[in-house]
C-alpha positions in Angstrom: 0.0 0.0 0.0 1.5 3.3 -1.1 -0.2 5.5 1.6 0.0 4.0 5.0 -1.2 5.7 8.2 2.4 6.6 9.2 2.9 8.4 5.8 -0.3 10.3 6.3 0.7 11.4 9.8 4.0 12.6 8.5 2.3 14.7 5.8 -0.2 16.1 8.3 2.6 16.8 10.8 4.7 18.6 8.2 2.0 20.8 6.5 -0.8 20.8 9.1 -0.9 22.2 12.6 -0.2 18.8 14.2 -0.1 15.1 13.3 -3.9 14.8 13.8 -4.8 18.0 11.9 -6.5 16.4 8.9 -9.0 19.2 8.2 -6.8 22.2 7.4 -6.6 23.2 3.7 -2.8 23.0 3.8 -2.8 19.4 5.1 -5.4 18.3 2.5 -3.6 20.1 -0.3 -0.3 18.3 0.7 -2.1 14.9 0.8 -3.7 15.5 -2.6 -0.3 16.5 -4.0 1.3 13.3 -2.7 -1.5 11.2 -4.2 -1.4 13.1 -7.5 2.4 12.4 -7.8 1.8 8.7 -7.1 -1.0 8.5 -9.7 1.1 10.4 -12.2 3.9 7.8 -11.9 1.4 5.0 -12.3 0.0 6.5 -15.4 3.5 6.9 -17.0 3.8 3.1 -16.8 0.1 2.3 -17.6 -1.1 4.7 -20.3 -4.4 3.0 -20.9 -5.6 2.9 -17.3 -8.5 5.2 -17.9 -10.1 4.9 -14.5 -6.9 6.1 -12.8 -6.7 8.9 -15.3 -10.2 10.0 -14.3 -9.3 9.8 -10.6 -6.2 11.9 -11.2 -8.3 14.5 -13.0 -10.8 14.6 -10.1 -8.0 14.9 -7.6 -6.4 17.8 -9.5 -9.8 19.6 -9.5 -10.2 19.1 -5.7 -6.7 20.4 -5.1 -7.4 23.4 -7.3 -10.7 24.1 -5.5 -8.9 24.0 -2.1 -6.1 26.3 -3.4 -8.7 28.8 -4.7 -10.5 28.7 -1.3 -7.2 29.3 0.5 -6.3 32.1 -1.8 -9.6 33.8 -1.2 -9.4 33.4 2.6 -5.7 34.0 3.4 -3.2 34.9 0.6 -0.2 34.4 2.9 -1.1 30.8 3.7 -1.8 30.2 0.0 1.6 31.5 -1.0 3.4 29.5 1.8 1.8 26.2 0.7 2.4 26.8 -3.0 6.1 27.5 -2.3 6.4 24.6 0.1 5.0 22.1 -2.3 6.6 23.6 -5.4 3.4 24.0 -7.3 3.4 26.2 -10.4 0.7 28.7 -9.4 
């Protein structure tokens, strides 16, 4: 399994307020980014896996919506998470 509970807690601890902070936008964006990178690598090897491609598209949309929400609410937190994750926008 690529995403075990220890890895989730590590991501939440690094980008959230604590290891159990699963609801903050920063923690969710970081988790989505990790999953997106994993699915992208999978699709490089399996081009015709259309269900994974659809899941990847949906995840990117969810992350974009959270980033837009964070940008609207607090621009400094938005800039910090984009810089920390190395996202283009």
